[in-house]
PyMOL Python script that loads the backbone (N, CA, C, O; Angstrom):
from pymol import cmd

cmd.read_pdbstr("""\
ATOM      1  N   MET A   1      15.692 -11.654 -26.562  1.00  0.00           N
ATOM      2  CA  MET A   1      14.926 -10.554 -26.322  1.00  0.00           C
ATOM      3  C   MET A   1      14.994  -9.938 -24.939  1.00  0.00           C
ATOM      4  O   MET A   1      14.736 -10.594 -23.930  1.00  0.00           O
ATOM      5  N   LYS A   2      15.358  -8.620 -24.918  1.00  0.00           N
ATOM      6  CA  LYS A   2      15.529  -8.009 -24.170  1.00  0.00           C
ATOM      7  C   LYS A   2      14.575  -7.528 -23.341  1.00  0.00           C
ATOM      8  O   LYS A   2      13.491  -7.380 -23.906  1.00  0.00           O
ATOM      9  N   THR A   3      14.609  -7.179 -21.983  1.00  0.00           N
ATOM     10  CA  THR A   3      13.639  -6.753 -20.948  1.00  0.00           C
ATOM     11  C   THR A   3      13.429  -5.314 -20.923  1.00  0.00           C
ATOM     12  O   THR A   3      14.152  -4.345 -20.696  1.00  0.00           O
ATOM     13  N   TYR A   4      12.368  -5.463 -21.189  1.00  0.00           N
ATOM     14  CA  TYR A   4      11.614  -3.773 -21.722  1.00  0.00           C
ATOM     15  C   TYR A   4      12.064  -3.222 -20.192  1.00  0.00           C
ATOM     16  O   TYR A   4      12.157  -3.928 -19.188  1.00  0.00           O
ATOM     17  N   GLN A   5      12.364  -1.519 -20.295  1.00  0.00           N
ATOM     18  CA  GLN A   5      12.664  -0.713 -19.369  1.00  0.00           C
ATOM     19  C   GLN A   5      11.700   0.596 -19.679  1.00  0.00           C
ATOM     20  O   GLN A   5      11.888   1.136 -20.769  1.00  0.00           O
ATOM     21  N   PRO A   6      10.831   1.070 -18.937  1.00  0.00           N
ATOM     22  CA  PRO A   6      10.143   2.441 -19.281  1.00  0.00           C
ATOM     23  C   PRO A   6      11.390   3.629 -19.066  1.00  0.00           C
ATOM     24  O   PRO A   6      12.122   3.510 -18.083  1.00  0.00           O
ATOM     25  N   LYS A   7      11.598   4.783 -20.034  1.00  0.00           N
ATOM     26  CA  LYS A   7      12.014   5.793 -19.518  1.00  0.00           C
ATOM     27  C   LYS A   7      11.341   6.891 -18.538  1.00  0.00           C
ATOM     28  O   LYS A   7      10.117   6.911 -18.412  1.00  0.00           O
ATOM     29  N   ALA A   8      12.047   7.667 -17.951  1.00  0.00           N
ATOM     30  CA  ALA A   8      11.349   8.652 -17.243  1.00  0.00           C
ATOM     31  C   ALA A   8      10.240   9.404 -17.738  1.00  0.00           C
ATOM     32  O   ALA A   8       9.255   9.779 -17.103  1.00  0.00           O
ATOM     33  N   GLY A   9      10.585   9.631 -19.275  1.00  0.00           N
ATOM     34  CA  GLY A   9       9.024   9.887 -20.118  1.00  0.00           C
ATOM     35  C   GLY A   9       7.909   9.533 -20.079  1.00  0.00           C
ATOM     36  O   GLY A   9       6.869   9.950 -19.570  1.00  0.00           O
ATOM     37  N   GLU A  10       8.261   8.553 -20.781  1.00  0.00           N
ATOM     38  CA  GLU A  10       6.880   7.384 -20.771  1.00  0.00           C
ATOM     39  C   GLU A  10       6.107   7.009 -19.846  1.00  0.00           C
ATOM     40  O   GLU A  10       5.023   6.494 -20.119  1.00  0.00           O
ATOM     41  N   ILE A  11       6.612   7.238 -18.297  1.00  0.00           N
ATOM     42  CA  ILE A  11       5.517   6.846 -17.297  1.00  0.00           C
ATOM     43  C   ILE A  11       4.644   7.455 -16.753  1.00  0.00           C
ATOM     44  O   ILE A  11       5.010   8.487 -16.192  1.00  0.00           O
ATOM     45  N   ASP A  12       3.491   7.179 -16.699  1.00  0.00           N
ATOM     46  CA  ASP A  12       2.584   8.076 -16.797  1.00  0.00           C
ATOM     47  C   ASP A  12       2.069   7.943 -15.590  1.00  0.00           C
ATOM     48  O   ASP A  12       1.742   6.797 -15.278  1.00  0.00           O
ATOM     49  N   ARG A  13       1.862   8.994 -14.633  1.00  0.00           N
ATOM     50  CA  ARG A  13       1.446   9.013 -13.367  1.00  0.00           C
ATOM     51  C   ARG A  13       0.313  10.023 -13.028  1.00  0.00           C
ATOM     52  O   ARG A  13       0.341  11.239 -13.218  1.00  0.00           O
ATOM     53  N   ARG A  14      -0.642   9.316 -12.513  1.00  0.00           N
ATOM     54  CA  ARG A  14      -2.103   9.858 -11.900  1.00  0.00           C
ATOM     55  C   ARG A  14      -2.312  10.020 -10.358  1.00  0.00           C
ATOM     56  O   ARG A  14      -1.802   9.329  -9.475  1.00  0.00           O
ATOM     57  N   TRP A  15      -3.262  11.192 -10.203  1.00  0.00           N
ATOM     58  CA  TRP A  15      -3.420  10.969  -8.805  1.00  0.00           C
ATOM     59  C   TRP A  15      -4.369  10.340  -8.600  1.00  0.00           C
ATOM     60  O   TRP A  15      -5.317  10.434  -9.380  1.00  0.00           O
ATOM     61  N   ILE A  16      -4.436   9.418  -7.387  1.00  0.00           N
ATOM     62  CA  ILE A  16      -5.805   8.808  -7.428  1.00  0.00           C
ATOM     63  C   ILE A  16      -6.128   8.918  -5.875  1.00  0.00           C
ATOM     64  O   ILE A  16      -5.450   8.606  -4.895  1.00  0.00           O
ATOM     65  N   LEU A  17      -7.623   9.570  -6.010  1.00  0.00           N
ATOM     66  CA  LEU A  17      -8.351   9.367  -4.673  1.00  0.00           C
ATOM     67  C   LEU A  17      -9.097   8.423  -3.871  1.00  0.00           C
ATOM     68  O   LEU A  17     -10.150   8.066  -4.398  1.00  0.00           O
ATOM     69  N   VAL A  18      -8.883   8.008  -2.934  1.00  0.00           N
ATOM     70  CA  VAL A  18      -9.342   6.809  -2.631  1.00  0.00           C
ATOM     71  C   VAL A  18      -9.807   6.909  -0.956  1.00  0.00           C
ATOM     72  O   VAL A  18      -9.182   7.264   0.043  1.00  0.00           O
ATOM     73  N   ASP A  19     -10.995   6.494  -1.134  1.00  0.00           N
ATOM     74  CA  ASP A  19     -12.126   7.013  -0.035  1.00  0.00           C
ATOM     75  C   ASP A  19     -12.130   5.789   1.020  1.00  0.00           C
ATOM     76  O   ASP A  19     -12.878   4.945   0.527  1.00  0.00           O
ATOM     77  N   ALA A  20     -11.669   5.356   2.150  1.00  0.00           N
ATOM     78  CA  ALA A  20     -11.286   4.392   3.140  1.00  0.00           C
ATOM     79  C   ALA A  20     -12.962   4.190   4.089  1.00  0.00           C
ATOM     80  O   ALA A  20     -13.190   3.255   4.857  1.00  0.00           O
ATOM     81  N   ALA A  21     -13.796   5.155   3.812  1.00  0.00           N
ATOM     82  CA  ALA A  21     -15.250   5.041   4.703  1.00  0.00           C
ATOM     83  C   ALA A  21     -15.499   3.408   4.678  1.00  0.00           C
ATOM     84  O   ALA A  21     -15.698   2.874   3.587  1.00  0.00           O
ATOM     85  N   GLY A  22     -15.486   2.566   5.969  1.00  0.00           N
ATOM     86  CA  GLY A  22     -16.068   0.979   5.832  1.00  0.00           C
ATOM     87  C   GLY A  22     -15.612   0.144   4.867  1.00  0.00           C
ATOM     88  O   GLY A  22     -16.022  -0.944   4.463  1.00  0.00           O
ATOM     89  N   GLN A  23     -14.751   0.789   4.583  1.00  0.00           N
ATOM     90  CA  GLN A  23     -13.270  -0.475   3.991  1.00  0.00           C
ATOM     91  C   GLN A  23     -12.861  -1.120   4.860  1.00  0.00           C
ATOM     92  O   GLN A  23     -12.898  -0.599   5.975  1.00  0.00           O
ATOM     93  N   ASN A  24     -12.161  -2.865   4.702  1.00  0.00           N
ATOM     94  CA  ASN A  24     -12.106  -3.373   5.375  1.00  0.00           C
ATOM     95  C   ASN A  24     -10.342  -3.051   5.292  1.00  0.00           C
ATOM     96  O   ASN A  24      -9.860  -2.939   4.165  1.00  0.00           O
ATOM     97  N   LEU A  25      -9.316  -2.896   6.660  1.00  0.00           N
ATOM     98  CA  LEU A  25      -8.242  -2.197   6.572  1.00  0.00           C
ATOM     99  C   LEU A  25      -7.250  -3.434   6.244  1.00  0.00           C
ATOM    100  O   LEU A  25      -6.088  -3.056   6.390  1.00  0.00           O
ATOM    101  N   GLY A  26      -7.319  -4.528   5.923  1.00  0.00           N
ATOM    102  CA  GLY A  26      -6.313  -5.635   4.979  1.00  0.00           C
ATOM    103  C   GLY A  26      -6.316  -4.614   3.967  1.00  0.00           C
ATOM    104  O   GLY A  26      -5.633  -3.607   3.784  1.00  0.00           O
ATOM    105  N   ARG A  27      -7.843  -5.478   3.001  1.00  0.00           N
ATOM    106  CA  ARG A  27      -8.191  -4.849   1.653  1.00  0.00           C
ATOM    107  C   ARG A  27      -7.554  -3.805   1.474  1.00  0.00           C
ATOM    108  O   ARG A  27      -6.478  -3.814   0.876  1.00  0.00           O
ATOM    109  N   LEU A  28      -8.019  -2.879   1.884  1.00  0.00           N
ATOM    110  CA  LEU A  28      -7.506  -1.145   1.341  1.00  0.00           C
ATOM    111  C   LEU A  28      -6.241  -1.197   1.341  1.00  0.00           C
ATOM    112  O   LEU A  28      -5.788  -1.006   0.212  1.00  0.00           O
ATOM    113  N   ALA A  29      -5.549  -1.356   2.046  1.00  0.00           N
ATOM    114  CA  ALA A  29      -4.132  -1.594   2.402  1.00  0.00           C
ATOM    115  C   ALA A  29      -3.319  -2.459   1.416  1.00  0.00           C
ATOM    116  O   ALA A  29      -2.128  -2.158   1.497  1.00  0.00           O
ATOM    117  N   VAL A  30      -3.588  -3.554   0.396  1.00  0.00           N
ATOM    118  CA  VAL A  30      -3.386  -4.242  -0.579  1.00  0.00           C
ATOM    119  C   VAL A  30      -3.819  -3.172  -1.775  1.00  0.00           C
ATOM    120  O   VAL A  30      -3.103  -3.033  -2.767  1.00  0.00           O
ATOM    121  N   ARG A  31      -4.723  -2.627  -1.645  1.00  0.00           N
ATOM    122  CA  ARG A  31      -5.174  -1.906  -2.925  1.00  0.00           C
ATOM    123  C   ARG A  31      -4.139  -0.889  -2.914  1.00  0.00           C
ATOM    124  O   ARG A  31      -3.355  -0.905  -3.863  1.00  0.00           O
ATOM    125  N   VAL A  32      -3.980   0.081  -1.924  1.00  0.00           N
ATOM    126  CA  VAL A  32      -3.546   1.306  -2.484  1.00  0.00           C
ATOM    127  C   VAL A  32      -1.802   1.072  -2.468  1.00  0.00           C
ATOM    128  O   VAL A  32      -0.966   1.877  -2.878  1.00  0.00           O
ATOM    129  N   ALA A  33      -1.520  -0.474  -1.779  1.00  0.00           N
ATOM    130  CA  ALA A  33      -0.031  -0.823  -2.144  1.00  0.00           C
ATOM    131  C   ALA A  33       0.270  -1.072  -3.705  1.00  0.00           C
ATOM    132  O   ALA A  33       1.276  -0.615  -4.249  1.00  0.00           O
ATOM    133  N   ASN A  34      -0.460  -1.652  -4.207  1.00  0.00           N
ATOM    134  CA  ASN A  34      -0.799  -2.034  -5.391  1.00  0.00           C
ATOM    135  C   ASN A  34      -0.752  -0.940  -6.114  1.00  0.00           C
ATOM    136  O   ASN A  34       0.254  -0.718  -6.789  1.00  0.00           O
ATOM    137  N   LEU A  35      -1.962   0.055  -6.107  1.00  0.00           N
ATOM    138  CA  LEU A  35      -1.585   1.505  -6.951  1.00  0.00           C
ATOM    139  C   LEU A  35      -0.304   1.890  -6.682  1.00  0.00           C
ATOM    140  O   LEU A  35       0.455   2.096  -7.629  1.00  0.00           O
ATOM    141  N   LEU A  36       0.279   2.099  -4.931  1.00  0.00           N
ATOM    142  CA  LEU A  36       1.973   2.742  -5.228  1.00  0.00           C
ATOM    143  C   LEU A  36       2.952   2.190  -5.825  1.00  0.00           C
ATOM    144  O   LEU A  36       3.862   2.941  -6.175  1.00  0.00           O
ATOM    145  N   ARG A  37       3.062   0.796  -6.109  1.00  0.00           N
ATOM    146  CA  ARG A  37       3.911  -0.012  -6.944  1.00  0.00           C
ATOM    147  C   ARG A  37       3.442   0.020  -8.557  1.00  0.00           C
ATOM    148  O   ARG A  37       4.296  -0.293  -9.387  1.00  0.00           O
ATOM    149  N   GLY A  38       2.414   0.305  -8.903  1.00  0.00           N
ATOM    150  CA  GLY A  38       1.930  -0.125 -10.504  1.00  0.00           C
ATOM    151  C   GLY A  38       1.884  -1.464 -10.493  1.00  0.00           C
ATOM    152  O   GLY A  38       2.647  -2.141 -11.182  1.00  0.00           O
ATOM    153  N   LYS A  39       1.320  -1.776 -10.002  1.00  0.00           N
ATOM    154  CA  LYS A  39       1.195  -3.448 -10.392  1.00  0.00           C
ATOM    155  C   LYS A  39       0.241  -3.562 -11.899  1.00  0.00           C
ATOM    156  O   LYS A  39       0.567  -4.313 -12.819  1.00  0.00           O
ATOM    157  N   GLY A  40      -0.711  -2.862 -11.921  1.00  0.00           N
ATOM    158  CA  GLY A  40      -1.750  -3.039 -13.193  1.00  0.00           C
ATOM    159  C   GLY A  40      -1.456  -1.950 -14.091  1.00  0.00           C
ATOM    160  O   GLY A  40      -2.416  -1.403 -14.636  1.00  0.00           O
ATOM    161  N   LYS A  41      -0.318  -1.555 -14.329  1.00  0.00           N
ATOM    162  CA  LYS A  41      -0.207  -0.820 -15.418  1.00  0.00           C
ATOM    163  C   LYS A  41       1.309  -2.261 -16.577  1.00  0.00           C
ATOM    164  O   LYS A  41       2.181  -3.093 -16.325  1.00  0.00           O
ATOM    165  N   PRO A  42       0.579  -1.560 -17.845  1.00  0.00           N
ATOM    166  CA  PRO A  42       1.299  -2.462 -18.935  1.00  0.00           C
ATOM    167  C   PRO A  42       2.926  -2.259 -18.715  1.00  0.00           C
ATOM    168  O   PRO A  42       3.717  -3.203 -18.734  1.00  0.00           O
ATOM    169  N   SER A  43       3.289  -0.926 -18.510  1.00  0.00           N
ATOM    170  CA  SER A  43       4.761  -1.171 -18.122  1.00  0.00           C
ATOM    171  C   SER A  43       5.445  -1.180 -16.871  1.00  0.00           C
ATOM    172  O   SER A  43       6.584  -0.732 -16.731  1.00  0.00           O
ATOM    173  N   PHE A  44       4.590  -1.813 -15.732  1.00  0.00           N
ATOM    174  CA  PHE A  44       5.159  -2.594 -14.475  1.00  0.00           C
ATOM    175  C   PHE A  44       6.708  -3.209 -14.309  1.00  0.00           C
ATOM    176  O   PHE A  44       6.884  -4.405 -14.540  1.00  0.00           O
ATOM    177  N   VAL A  45       7.553  -2.564 -14.001  1.00  0.00           N
ATOM    178  CA  VAL A  45       8.845  -3.737 -14.045  1.00  0.00           C
ATOM    179  C   VAL A  45       9.036  -3.628 -12.081  1.00  0.00           C
ATOM    180  O   VAL A  45       8.400  -2.782 -11.453  1.00  0.00           O
ATOM    181  N   PRO A  46       9.786  -4.409 -11.533  1.00  0.00           N
ATOM    182  CA  PRO A  46       9.464  -4.382 -10.024  1.00  0.00           C
ATOM    183  C   PRO A  46      10.829  -3.315  -9.487  1.00  0.00           C
ATOM    184  O   PRO A  46      10.735  -2.654  -8.453  1.00  0.00           O
ATOM    185  N   HIS A  47      11.832  -3.296 -10.205  1.00  0.00           N
ATOM    186  CA  HIS A  47      13.006  -2.760  -9.832  1.00  0.00           C
ATOM    187  C   HIS A  47      12.723  -1.097 -10.488  1.00  0.00           C
ATOM    188  O   HIS A  47      13.773  -0.582 -10.874  1.00  0.00           O
ATOM    189  N   LEU A  48      11.810  -0.454 -10.612  1.00  0.00           N
ATOM    190  CA  LEU A  48      11.518   0.851 -10.897  1.00  0.00           C
ATOM    191  C   LEU A  48       9.979   1.606 -10.030  1.00  0.00           C
ATOM    192  O   LEU A  48       9.029   0.939  -9.621  1.00  0.00           O
ATOM    193  N   ASP A  49      10.073   2.642  -9.962  1.00  0.00           N
ATOM    194  CA  ASP A  49       8.832   3.342  -9.525  1.00  0.00           C
ATOM    195  C   ASP A  49       8.214   3.515 -10.850  1.00  0.00           C
ATOM    196  O   ASP A  49       8.716   4.223 -11.723  1.00  0.00           O
ATOM    197  N   VAL A  50       7.120   2.860 -10.985  1.00  0.00           N
ATOM    198  CA  VAL A  50       6.409   3.256 -12.177  1.00  0.00           C
ATOM    199  C   VAL A  50       4.599   3.521 -11.487  1.00  0.00           C
ATOM    200  O   VAL A  50       3.743   3.758 -12.339  1.00  0.00           O
ATOM    201  N   GLY A  51       4.299   3.480 -10.481  1.00  0.00           N
ATOM    202  CA  GLY A  51       2.953   3.820  -9.624  1.00  0.00           C
ATOM    203  C   GLY A  51       2.726   4.940  -9.789  1.00  0.00           C
ATOM    204  O   GLY A  51       3.607   5.756 -10.062  1.00  0.00           O
ATOM    205  N   ASP A  52       1.310   5.269  -9.640  1.00  0.00           N
ATOM    206  CA  ASP A  52       0.462   6.481  -9.288  1.00  0.00           C
ATOM    207  C   ASP A  52       0.561   7.147  -8.297  1.00  0.00           C
ATOM    208  O   ASP A  52       1.421   6.645  -7.572  1.00  0.00           O
ATOM    209  N   PHE A  53       0.089   8.113  -7.827  1.00  0.00           N
ATOM    210  CA  PHE A  53       0.232   9.153  -6.694  1.00  0.00           C
ATOM    211  C   PHE A  53      -1.372   8.932  -6.051  1.00  0.00           C
ATOM    212  O   PHE A  53      -2.426   9.142  -6.651  1.00  0.00           O
ATOM    213  N   VAL A  54      -1.179   8.400  -4.529  1.00  0.00           N
ATOM    214  CA  VAL A  54      -2.737   7.922  -4.161  1.00  0.00           C
ATOM    215  C   VAL A  54      -2.919   8.910  -2.384  1.00  0.00           C
ATOM    216  O   VAL A  54      -2.242   8.627  -1.395  1.00  0.00           O
ATOM    217  N   VAL A  55      -3.509   9.529  -2.411  1.00  0.00           N
ATOM    218  CA  VAL A  55      -4.209   9.628  -1.355  1.00  0.00           C
ATOM    219  C   VAL A  55      -5.300   9.434  -1.034  1.00  0.00           C
ATOM    220  O   VAL A  55      -6.163   9.360  -1.909  1.00  0.00           O
ATOM    221  N   VAL A  56      -5.552   9.321  -0.004  1.00  0.00           N
ATOM    222  CA  VAL A  56      -6.247   8.423   1.140  1.00  0.00           C
ATOM    223  C   VAL A  56      -7.716   9.013   2.006  1.00  0.00           C
ATOM    224  O   VAL A  56      -7.278   8.937   3.154  1.00  0.00           O
ATOM    225  N   ILE A  57      -8.979   9.478   2.141  1.00  0.00           N
ATOM    226  CA  ILE A  57      -9.545  10.510   2.752  1.00  0.00           C
ATOM    227  C   ILE A  57     -10.396   9.607   3.760  1.00  0.00           C
ATOM    228  O   ILE A  57     -10.541   8.465   3.324  1.00  0.00           O
ATOM    229  N   ASN A  58     -10.903   9.802   4.808  1.00  0.00           N
ATOM    230  CA  ASN A  58     -11.755   9.364   5.732  1.00  0.00           C
ATOM    231  C   ASN A  58     -10.721   8.092   6.677  1.00  0.00           C
ATOM    232  O   ASN A  58     -11.308   7.352   7.467  1.00  0.00           O
ATOM    233  N   ALA A  59      -9.466   7.989   6.516  1.00  0.00           N
ATOM    234  CA  ALA A  59      -8.779   7.051   7.281  1.00  0.00           C
ATOM    235  C   ALA A  59      -9.728   6.769   8.266  1.00  0.00           C
ATOM    236  O   ALA A  59     -10.247   5.667   8.446  1.00  0.00           O
ATOM    237  N   GLU A  60      -9.994   8.034   9.051  1.00  0.00           N
ATOM    238  CA  GLU A  60     -10.629   7.504  10.935  1.00  0.00           C
ATOM    239  C   GLU A  60     -11.947   6.221  10.760  1.00  0.00           C
ATOM    240  O   GLU A  60     -12.264   5.438  11.655  1.00  0.00           O
ATOM    241  N   LYS A  61     -12.580   6.286   9.333  1.00  0.00           N
ATOM    242  CA  LYS A  61     -13.515   5.399   9.643  1.00  0.00           C
ATOM    243  C   LYS A  61     -13.387   4.226   8.966  1.00  0.00           C
ATOM    244  O   LYS A  61     -14.354   3.732   8.387  1.00  0.00           O
ATOM    245  N   VAL A  62     -12.139   3.640   8.968  1.00  0.00           N
ATOM    246  CA  VAL A  62     -11.932   2.533   8.037  1.00  0.00           C
ATOM    247  C   VAL A  62     -12.079   1.358   9.273  1.00  0.00           C
ATOM    248  O   VAL A  62     -11.532   1.437  10.373  1.00  0.00           O
ATOM    249  N   ALA A  63     -12.892   0.336   8.837  1.00  0.00           N
ATOM    250  CA  ALA A  63     -13.560  -0.824   9.414  1.00  0.00           C
ATOM    251  C   ALA A  63     -12.476  -2.125   9.534  1.00  0.00           C
ATOM    252  O   ALA A  63     -11.773  -2.700   8.702  1.00  0.00           O
ATOM    253  N   PHE A  64     -12.697  -2.297  10.984  1.00  0.00           N
ATOM    254  CA  PHE A  64     -11.456  -3.686  11.594  1.00  0.00           C
ATOM    255  C   PHE A  64     -12.499  -4.586  11.853  1.00  0.00           C
ATOM    256  O   PHE A  64     -13.542  -4.414  12.484  1.00  0.00           O
ATOM    257  N   THR A  65     -12.060  -5.573  11.268  1.00  0.00           N
ATOM    258  CA  THR A  65     -13.077  -6.948  11.176  1.00  0.00           C
ATOM    259  C   THR A  65     -12.724  -7.852  12.974  1.00  0.00           C
ATOM    260  O   THR A  65     -11.580  -8.080  13.368  1.00  0.00           O
ATOM    261  N   GLY A  66     -13.714  -8.134  13.595  1.00  0.00           N
ATOM    262  CA  GLY A  66     -13.434  -9.132  14.676  1.00  0.00           C
ATOM    263  C   GLY A  66     -13.403  -8.201  15.695  1.00  0.00           C
ATOM    264  O   GLY A  66     -14.208  -7.270  15.743  1.00  0.00           O
ATOM    265  N   LYS A  67     -12.470  -8.394  16.574  1.00  0.00           N
ATOM    266  CA  LYS A  67     -11.851  -7.781  17.726  1.00  0.00           C
ATOM    267  C   LYS A  67     -10.542  -7.063  17.487  1.00  0.00           C
ATOM    268  O   LYS A  67      -9.662  -6.579  18.199  1.00  0.00           O
ATOM    269  N   LYS A  68     -10.735  -7.170  16.406  1.00  0.00           N
ATOM    270  CA  LYS A  68      -8.977  -6.367  16.151  1.00  0.00           C
ATOM    271  C   LYS A  68      -8.182  -5.388  16.991  1.00  0.00           C
ATOM    272  O   LYS A  68      -7.059  -5.397  17.495  1.00  0.00           O
ATOM    273  N   ALA A  69      -9.383  -4.388  16.939  1.00  0.00           N
ATOM    274  CA  ALA A  69      -9.483  -2.847  17.266  1.00  0.00           C
ATOM    275  C   ALA A  69      -9.254  -2.871  18.871  1.00  0.00           C
ATOM    276  O   ALA A  69      -9.098  -1.786  19.432  1.00  0.00           O
ATOM    277  N   THR A  70      -9.222  -4.353  19.814  1.00  0.00           N
ATOM    278  CA  THR A  70      -9.314  -3.875  21.103  1.00  0.00           C
ATOM    279  C   THR A  70      -8.360  -5.039  21.808  1.00  0.00           C
ATOM    280  O   THR A  70      -8.052  -5.115  22.997  1.00  0.00           O
ATOM    281  N   GLN A  71      -7.992  -5.907  20.741  1.00  0.00           N
ATOM    282  CA  GLN A  71      -7.072  -7.280  21.424  1.00  0.00           C
ATOM    283  C   GLN A  71      -5.874  -7.154  20.390  1.00  0.00           C
ATOM    284  O   GLN A  71      -5.002  -8.012  20.533  1.00  0.00           O
ATOM    285  N   LYS A  72      -5.682  -6.222  19.365  1.00  0.00           N
ATOM    286  CA  LYS A  72      -4.470  -6.548  18.977  1.00  0.00           C
ATOM    287  C   LYS A  72      -3.128  -5.945  19.872  1.00  0.00           C
ATOM    288  O   LYS A  72      -3.132  -4.795  20.311  1.00  0.00           O
ATOM    289  N   THR A  73      -2.100  -6.795  20.054  1.00  0.00           N
ATOM    290  CA  THR A  73      -1.079  -6.197  21.088  1.00  0.00           C
ATOM    291  C   THR A  73       0.007  -5.970  20.403  1.00  0.00           C
ATOM    292  O   THR A  73       0.190  -6.928  19.651  1.00  0.00           O
ATOM    293  N   TYR A  74       1.156  -4.849  20.242  1.00  0.00           N
ATOM    294  CA  TYR A  74       1.976  -4.831  19.614  1.00  0.00           C
ATOM    295  C   TYR A  74       3.199  -4.795  20.573  1.00  0.00           C
ATOM    296  O   TYR A  74       3.104  -4.022  21.526  1.00  0.00           O
ATOM    297  N   TYR A  75       4.194  -5.439  20.462  1.00  0.00           N
ATOM    298  CA  TYR A  75       5.403  -5.645  20.695  1.00  0.00           C
ATOM    299  C   TYR A  75       6.522  -5.345  20.445  1.00  0.00           C
ATOM    300  O   TYR A  75       6.955  -5.690  19.346  1.00  0.00           O
ATOM    301  N   HIS A  76       7.537  -4.475  21.512  1.00  0.00           N
ATOM    302  CA  HIS A  76       8.813  -4.133  20.883  1.00  0.00           C
ATOM    303  C   HIS A  76      10.112  -5.004  21.581  1.00  0.00           C
ATOM    304  O   HIS A  76      10.315  -5.282  22.763  1.00  0.00           O
ATOM    305  N   HIS A  77      10.582  -5.189  20.854  1.00  0.00           N
ATOM    306  CA  HIS A  77      11.995  -6.182  21.824  1.00  0.00           C
ATOM    307  C   HIS A  77      13.145  -5.184  21.857  1.00  0.00           C
ATOM    308  O   HIS A  77      13.208  -4.340  20.963  1.00  0.00           O
ATOM    309  N   SER A  78      13.930  -5.216  22.686  1.00  0.00           N
ATOM    310  CA  SER A  78      15.056  -4.328  22.999  1.00  0.00           C
ATOM    311  C   SER A  78      15.973  -4.970  22.629  1.00  0.00           C
ATOM    312  O   SER A  78      17.064  -4.399  22.632  1.00  0.00           O
ATOM    313  N   GLN A  79      15.917  -6.223  22.224  1.00  0.00           N
ATOM    314  CA  GLN A  79      17.472  -6.485  21.370  1.00  0.00           C
ATOM    315  C   GLN A  79      18.416  -7.619  22.831  1.00  0.00           C
ATOM    316  O   GLN A  79      19.341  -8.428  22.758  1.00  0.00           O
ATOM    317  N   TYR A  80      17.574  -7.104  24.001  1.00  0.00           N
ATOM    318  CA  TYR A  80      18.282  -7.801  24.893  1.00  0.00           C
ATOM    319  C   TYR A  80      17.651  -8.890  25.115  1.00  0.00           C
ATOM    320  O   TYR A  80      16.427  -8.803  25.012  1.00  0.00           O
ATOM    321  N   PRO A  81      18.327 -10.466  25.542  1.00  0.00           N
ATOM    322  CA  PRO A  81      17.274 -11.522  25.888  1.00  0.00           C
ATOM    323  C   PRO A  81      16.209 -11.535  27.182  1.00  0.00           C
ATOM    324  O   PRO A  81      16.493 -11.651  28.374  1.00  0.00           O
ATOM    325  N   GLY A  82      14.980 -11.388  26.603  1.00  0.00           N
ATOM    326  CA  GLY A  82      13.847 -11.398  27.628  1.00  0.00           C
ATOM    327  C   GLY A  82      13.335 -10.394  27.434  1.00  0.00           C
ATOM    328  O   GLY A  82      12.174 -10.168  27.776  1.00  0.00           O
ATOM    329  N   GLY A  83      14.296  -9.329  26.672  1.00  0.00           N
ATOM    330  CA  GLY A  83      13.434  -7.984  26.578  1.00  0.00           C
ATOM    331  C   GLY A  83      11.966  -7.632  25.702  1.00  0.00           C
ATOM    332  O   GLY A  83      11.936  -6.772  24.823  1.00  0.00           O
ATOM    333  N   ILE A  84      10.980  -8.308  26.035  1.00  0.00           N
ATOM    334  CA  ILE A  84      10.280  -7.698  25.228  1.00  0.00           C
ATOM    335  C   ILE A  84       9.262  -6.738  25.986  1.00  0.00           C
ATOM    336  O   ILE A  84       8.475  -6.042  25.344  1.00  0.00           O
TER     337      ILE A  84
END
""", "prot")
cmd.dss("prot")
cmd.show_as("cartoon", "prot")
cmd.util.cbc("prot")
cmd.orient("prot")
């Protein structure tokens, strides 16, 4: 049995509007990533772009759980020993 390959004309792309107000940041990111990849479509194949177009509104109102907004620290390494 051969692997199904959707052709360019068979890929149905929709525009999806996502409201981020009050939603948890991590769960929202997973939802948007799955929509962009097309994981919920029957024609999904991992090596092709079959996902939808996503527009996120109210991104400034996304919810952070716990104290992530104040305590999260980002590090950048300079590629030198001890260069954090």
